[in-house]
C-alpha positions as CSV (number, residue, x, y, z in Angstrom):
1,M,-26.2,147.8,-237.6
2,P,-28.2,147.2,-234.5
3,S,-28.2,143.8,-233.0
4,P,-30.4,141.7,-230.9
5,T,-29.9,142.2,-227.1
6,A,-28.7,138.8,-225.6
7,P,-30.5,138.2,-222.0
8,S,-28.0,138.3,-219.2
9,A,-26.6,135.4,-217.3
10,E,-28.6,136.3,-214.3
11,H,-31.7,136.8,-216.6
12,G,-31.2,133.1,-217.7
13,K,-31.2,131.7,-214.0
14,N,-34.3,133.6,-213.1
15,R,-36.2,132.8,-216.4
16,P,-39.5,131.4,-215.5
17,G,-40.2,127.3,-216.4
18,K,-42.0,126.3,-219.6
19,I,-45.3,125.9,-217.5
20,K,-45.1,129.4,-215.9
21,R,-44.4,130.9,-219.3
22,L,-47.0,129.1,-221.0
23,F,-49.5,130.4,-218.6
24,R,-48.1,133.6,-219.0
25,Q,-48.4,133.4,-222.7
26,F,-52.2,132.3,-222.4
27,G,-52.7,135.1,-219.8
28,R,-51.5,137.8,-222.3
29,K,-53.7,136.5,-225.0
30,L,-56.9,136.3,-222.8
31,T,-56.4,139.9,-221.9
32,A,-55.8,141.2,-225.5
33,W,-59.0,139.1,-226.3
34,R,-60.8,140.6,-223.6
35,R,-60.1,144.2,-224.5
36,Q,-60.9,144.1,-228.2
37,W,-64.5,143.2,-227.0
38,K,-64.5,146.5,-225.3
39,R,-66.0,149.6,-226.6
40,P,-64.4,152.5,-224.8
41,Y,-65.1,155.3,-227.2
42,D,-66.7,155.8,-230.5
43,P,-63.8,155.6,-233.1
44,R,-65.2,158.1,-235.4
45,Q,-65.1,160.6,-233.0
46,L,-61.7,162.4,-233.7
47,D,-60.1,164.4,-230.7
48,S,-60.9,168.2,-231.2
49,R,-57.1,168.8,-231.1
50,V,-56.0,166.9,-234.2
51,T,-55.5,169.1,-237.2
52,F,-55.6,167.7,-240.7
53,A,-54.0,170.9,-242.3
54,G,-51.4,173.2,-242.1
55,R,-47.6,172.9,-241.5
56,E,-47.6,172.7,-237.6
57,L,-48.0,168.8,-236.8
58,G,-49.6,168.2,-233.3
59,F,-51.3,165.3,-231.8
60,Y,-51.1,162.2,-234.1
61,Y,-54.1,161.5,-236.3
62,L,-55.0,158.6,-234.1
63,Y,-54.5,160.0,-231.1
64,H,-57.1,159.6,-228.2
65,P,-56.7,160.3,-224.4
66,K,-58.0,156.9,-223.3
67,Q,-55.8,155.2,-225.4
68,I,-52.3,154.8,-223.4
69,L,-49.5,152.8,-224.8
70,V,-47.7,151.3,-222.1
71,H,-44.5,149.4,-223.2
72,Q,-41.7,148.7,-220.6
73,E,-39.5,146.4,-222.4
74,K,-36.3,148.3,-223.7
75,D,-32.8,147.3,-224.6
76,P,-29.9,149.0,-222.5
77,M,-29.9,151.6,-224.7
78,G,-33.7,152.7,-224.2
79,F,-34.9,151.2,-227.7
80,S,-38.1,149.3,-227.6
81,V,-37.9,145.6,-228.0
82,I,-40.1,142.4,-228.4
83,K,-39.1,139.3,-226.5
84,I,-39.3,136.0,-228.5
85,G,-38.8,133.3,-226.1
86,S,-35.4,134.4,-223.9
87,R,-34.2,136.8,-226.7
88,A,-35.0,140.4,-227.0
89,Y,-35.1,141.8,-230.6
90,R,-35.6,145.7,-231.5
91,Q,-39.1,146.8,-232.6
92,P,-38.9,150.0,-234.3
93,L,-42.6,150.6,-234.8
94,T,-43.3,150.2,-231.1
95,H,-40.7,152.4,-230.5
96,C,-42.1,155.2,-232.7
97,Q,-45.6,154.5,-230.9
98,V,-43.9,155.3,-227.8
99,A,-42.2,158.3,-228.8
100,L,-45.2,159.7,-230.5
101,G,-46.7,158.9,-226.5
102,H,-44.2,161.1,-225.1
103,F,-45.0,163.7,-227.7
104,H,-48.7,163.7,-226.6
105,E,-47.5,163.8,-223.0
106,Y,-45.6,166.7,-223.7
107,L,-48.5,168.7,-225.7
108,E,-50.9,167.6,-222.9
109,T,-48.7,168.7,-219.8
110,K,-46.2,170.6,-221.3
111,N,-43.7,168.4,-219.1
112,E,-40.1,169.1,-220.0
113,A,-39.2,165.6,-219.1
114,A,-41.9,164.3,-221.6
115,K,-40.2,166.6,-224.2
116,Q,-36.8,165.0,-223.3
117,Q,-38.0,161.8,-223.8
118,F,-39.3,162.1,-226.7
119,L,-36.1,163.7,-228.5
120,R,-34.1,161.0,-227.0
121,S,-36.6,158.4,-228.5
122,A,-36.2,160.3,-232.0
123,D,-32.5,160.2,-231.5
124,L,-32.4,156.7,-230.7
125,L,-34.5,155.9,-233.9
126,L,-32.1,158.1,-235.9
127,E,-29.2,155.7,-234.5
128,A,-30.8,152.8,-235.8
129,M,-31.5,153.8,-239.2
130,E,-29.7,152.0,-241.9
131,T,-28.7,153.4,-245.3
132,V,-28.9,150.2,-247.8
133,T,-29.4,150.2,-251.5
134,L,-32.4,148.4,-252.6
135,G,-33.3,148.0,-256.3
136,G,-30.4,150.6,-257.2
137,I,-32.2,153.3,-254.8
138,A,-30.3,154.2,-251.4
139,C,-33.0,153.9,-249.0
140,R,-33.0,154.7,-245.2
141,V,-34.7,151.7,-243.3
142,W,-35.4,150.2,-239.9
143,Y,-34.8,146.4,-240.2
144,Y,-36.6,143.8,-238.3
145,R,-34.4,140.8,-237.3
146,F,-36.7,138.1,-236.1
147,P,-39.5,135.8,-237.9
148,L,-42.8,136.0,-238.1
149,P,-44.5,132.6,-237.2
150,T,-47.5,132.9,-239.9
151,Y,-45.0,134.0,-242.6
152,V,-42.3,131.5,-242.5
153,P,-40.2,131.0,-244.2
154,H,-39.6,134.6,-245.1
155,P,-36.3,137.0,-245.6
156,I,-34.8,138.3,-242.4
157,P,-34.0,141.2,-241.7
158,W,-37.2,142.5,-243.0
159,I,-38.8,145.8,-243.6
160,S,-42.4,147.2,-242.6
161,C,-44.1,150.0,-244.2
162,M,-45.7,151.0,-240.8
163,A,-42.2,151.6,-239.3
164,Q,-41.2,153.4,-242.2
165,G,-44.5,155.8,-241.8
166,G,-44.4,155.7,-238.0
167,A,-40.4,157.1,-238.2
168,M,-41.7,159.9,-240.6
169,S,-44.2,161.2,-238.3
170,V,-41.8,161.0,-235.3
171,F,-38.7,162.6,-237.3
172,C,-41.3,165.6,-238.6
173,R,-42.1,166.3,-235.0
174,A,-38.9,166.3,-233.7
175,Y,-37.5,168.7,-236.7
176,Q,-40.4,171.3,-235.6
177,M,-39.3,170.8,-232.2
178,T,-35.5,171.5,-232.7
179,G,-35.0,172.7,-236.1
180,R,-32.1,170.0,-236.5
181,K,-31.8,168.9,-240.1
182,E,-30.9,165.4,-239.4
183,F,-34.6,165.0,-238.5
184,L,-35.8,166.3,-241.4
185,D,-33.2,164.2,-243.8
186,A,-34.2,161.2,-242.2
187,A,-37.9,161.6,-242.7
188,K,-37.1,162.2,-246.4
189,G,-34.9,159.2,-246.9
190,A,-37.7,157.1,-245.3
191,T,-39.8,157.7,-248.6
192,A,-37.0,155.9,-250.8
193,V,-38.3,152.3,-249.8
194,Y,-41.7,153.1,-251.0
195,N,-40.4,152.7,-254.6
196,V,-38.9,149.6,-254.6
197,P,-40.8,146.5,-255.3
198,V,-41.4,144.1,-252.5
199,E,-39.4,141.5,-254.8
200,Q,-36.3,143.7,-254.6
201,G,-36.4,144.2,-250.8
202,G,-38.6,147.2,-250.5
203,I,-42.3,147.5,-249.8
204,L,-44.1,148.4,-252.7
205,G,-46.5,145.9,-253.8
206,A,-49.4,145.5,-256.0
207,D,-52.5,143.6,-256.9
208,R,-53.4,141.9,-260.3
209,E,-55.0,145.2,-261.3
210,E,-51.8,146.9,-260.7
211,H,-53.4,149.0,-257.6
212,V,-50.4,150.1,-255.6
213,Y,-50.0,148.8,-251.9
214,Y,-47.4,149.4,-249.4
215,E,-46.7,146.1,-247.7
216,E,-46.6,145.8,-243.5
217,Y,-45.3,142.5,-244.2
218,P,-43.3,142.7,-247.6
219,F,-42.3,138.9,-248.3
220,P,-42.4,137.8,-251.7
221,G,-45.4,135.9,-252.4
222,K,-46.6,136.3,-248.8
223,S,-47.5,140.2,-249.1
224,Y,-51.2,140.3,-248.3
225,H,-51.9,143.8,-248.6
226,V,-52.7,144.1,-244.6
227,L,-55.3,147.1,-244.5
228,N,-54.1,148.9,-241.0
229,G,-50.7,148.8,-242.0
230,F,-51.0,150.1,-245.2
231,M,-53.5,153.0,-243.9
232,S,-50.9,153.7,-241.2
233,S,-47.9,154.4,-243.6
234,L,-50.1,156.8,-245.8
235,M,-50.2,158.8,-242.4
236,G,-46.4,159.1,-242.1
237,L,-46.6,160.3,-245.7
238,Y,-49.2,162.9,-245.2
239,D,-47.1,164.4,-242.1
240,L,-44.2,164.7,-244.3
241,Y,-45.9,166.4,-246.9
242,R,-47.9,168.6,-244.0
243,A,-44.7,169.5,-242.5
244,T,-42.4,170.3,-245.5
245,G,-44.5,170.4,-248.7
246,D,-42.3,167.5,-249.9
247,E,-43.8,166.7,-253.6
248,E,-42.4,162.8,-253.2
249,A,-44.1,162.5,-249.9
250,K,-47.4,163.7,-251.8
251,R,-47.1,161.7,-255.0
252,L,-46.5,158.6,-252.8
253,F,-49.4,159.3,-250.7
254,D,-51.8,160.2,-253.5
255,Q,-50.6,156.8,-255.4
256,G,-52.0,154.9,-252.0
257,M,-54.9,156.8,-251.8
258,A,-55.9,156.1,-255.5
259,T,-55.7,152.4,-254.3
260,L,-57.9,153.0,-251.3
261,T,-60.6,154.9,-252.9
262,A,-60.9,152.8,-255.9
263,D,-64.0,150.9,-257.0
264,S,-64.5,147.5,-255.1
265,I,-61.0,147.9,-253.1
266,L,-62.4,148.3,-249.7
267,A,-65.4,145.6,-250.6
268,R,-62.6,143.2,-251.0
269,Y,-62.0,143.6,-247.1
270,D,-65.5,143.4,-246.1
271,L,-67.2,140.2,-244.9
272,G,-70.7,141.3,-244.2
273,Y,-70.2,141.2,-240.7
274,C,-66.7,142.5,-240.1
275,S,-63.6,143.9,-242.0
276,L,-60.8,141.7,-242.9
277,Y,-57.2,142.3,-241.7
278,D,-55.5,141.6,-244.8
279,L,-56.5,139.9,-248.2
280,S,-54.6,136.5,-247.8
281,G,-57.3,134.6,-249.2
282,V,-58.2,132.9,-245.8
283,R,-61.2,134.8,-245.1
284,R,-63.3,132.9,-242.2
285,V,-60.3,132.2,-240.3
286,R,-58.3,135.2,-240.6
287,P,-60.7,137.9,-239.7
288,A,-59.6,141.5,-238.7
289,Y,-61.6,141.1,-235.1
290,I,-63.6,143.7,-233.5
291,R,-60.3,145.4,-232.3
292,Y,-58.9,145.7,-235.9
293,N,-62.4,146.5,-237.2
294,L,-62.4,149.6,-234.8
295,V,-58.9,150.3,-235.8
296,H,-60.0,150.5,-239.7
297,V,-63.1,152.8,-238.8
298,R,-60.9,155.3,-237.4
299,Q,-58.4,155.3,-240.1
300,L,-61.0,155.6,-242.5
301,T,-62.6,158.4,-240.8
302,V,-59.1,160.4,-240.5
303,F,-58.6,159.9,-244.4
304,Y,-62.2,161.3,-245.1
305,R,-61.0,164.2,-242.7
306,I,-58.2,164.6,-245.0
307,T,-59.7,164.0,-248.4
308,G,-63.2,164.8,-248.2
309,N,-63.9,161.6,-250.1
310,D,-67.6,160.2,-248.9
311,L,-66.8,156.8,-250.1
312,L,-64.2,156.6,-247.1
313,R,-66.8,157.9,-244.4
314,R,-69.5,155.4,-246.1
315,W,-67.2,152.3,-245.4
316,A,-66.2,153.9,-241.9
317,E,-69.8,153.9,-241.2
318,R,-70.6,150.6,-242.3
319,W,-67.8,148.8,-240.4
320,F,-68.8,150.7,-237.4
321,A,-72.6,149.5,-237.7
322,Y,-71.0,145.9,-237.7
323,S,-69.2,146.4,-234.2
324,Q,-72.6,147.7,-232.9
325,N,-74.5,144.4,-234.3
326,P,-74.7,141.7,-231.6
327,L,-75.1,139.2,-234.3
328,C,-72.1,140.5,-236.2
329,R,-70.3,140.5,-233.2
330,F,-71.1,136.9,-232.6
331,R,-70.1,135.8,-236.1
332,C,-66.7,137.7,-235.4
333,L,-66.4,135.9,-232.3
334,L,-66.7,132.4,-233.9
335,D,-64.2,133.3,-236.6
336,T,-61.9,134.4,-233.9
337,I,-62.4,131.0,-232.1
338,V,-61.7,129.0,-235.2
339,Y,-58.8,131.0,-235.8
340,G,-57.3,130.6,-232.3
341,L,-57.9,126.9,-232.3
342,R,-56.3,126.4,-235.4
343,N,-53.1,128.3,-234.3
344,I,-52.7,126.7,-230.6
345,P,-50.1,124.2,-232.0
346,R,-48.1,127.4,-232.9
347,H,-48.8,129.2,-229.7
348,L,-47.9,126.2,-227.6
349,K,-44.7,126.1,-229.5
350,E,-43.8,129.8,-229.5
351,A,-44.4,129.5,-225.3
352,M,-41.9,126.6,-224.8
353,I,-39.3,127.7,-226.9
354,E,-36.0,127.8,-225.3
355,S,-32.8,129.4,-226.6
């Protein structure tokens, strides 16, 4: 089982003081806030090299050359990690995103080093995979072993639909690049947990009308149908279906799309001036922010290109219009400020953690 990376003794000696770490935490959040208000490109305009049909997988559906993921935090093996206090924990989704970044670099430049970095990342993802039995089903999963402050208490370890879908996208491309069967087997094995209810340790959720969701945060009683995570997981399933013709992946993809295109589902995520991050019920104090709103627009545009369902295009246009409207942006800013103020105690606690 993968384990958290413990900091070295030397690292402990050089660890910045509480005040410095507090300012660094504030600086990171300020930078993220500034970036979310920039509009570097129209999210409805997908890169012309992204394809939506055919067996050969190329650039990932959300790819854009202006979006460059830089993530330097890795454990000694090279697996992406997230720092919480003084401890580092493996972050499967970030690792998948970094791997796809290497893949894109290879497609752009044909640089052999980028290709080898991608395959090394795929191998590390394969090594981190765990086979567990959930709900009586053998599942191949990537566990998270750290708590999420906004969801505590919750089970640890936990699984995310985004990591499962991201792993499929990485493995399908690695399989097409190398022909190695273990990549294909891992991609197919990643689908099993989509059939396991959240209450049994899986990622399968549902609303009161029995619409199916795949949960980014599958915590019993706290699975709030995070929209961007749900849609990202569908892209992994679609990659697997495209690359292999796998009927189970197609069934799961169609099941998720049936929810996304059902009457009133997307309307539940609509505030009238921004889209919602999830359906937790905390509407005015948990908005999607402009940044996530634009992610939703891009994802809906992708699914419109895949399915041809005009409902998805109309919602993408509506939510994009919010991002262009000064009044909508101002109202979203107010929501963001309220949410941030309510979470100051938690942010301070996180920044001051010593372990």
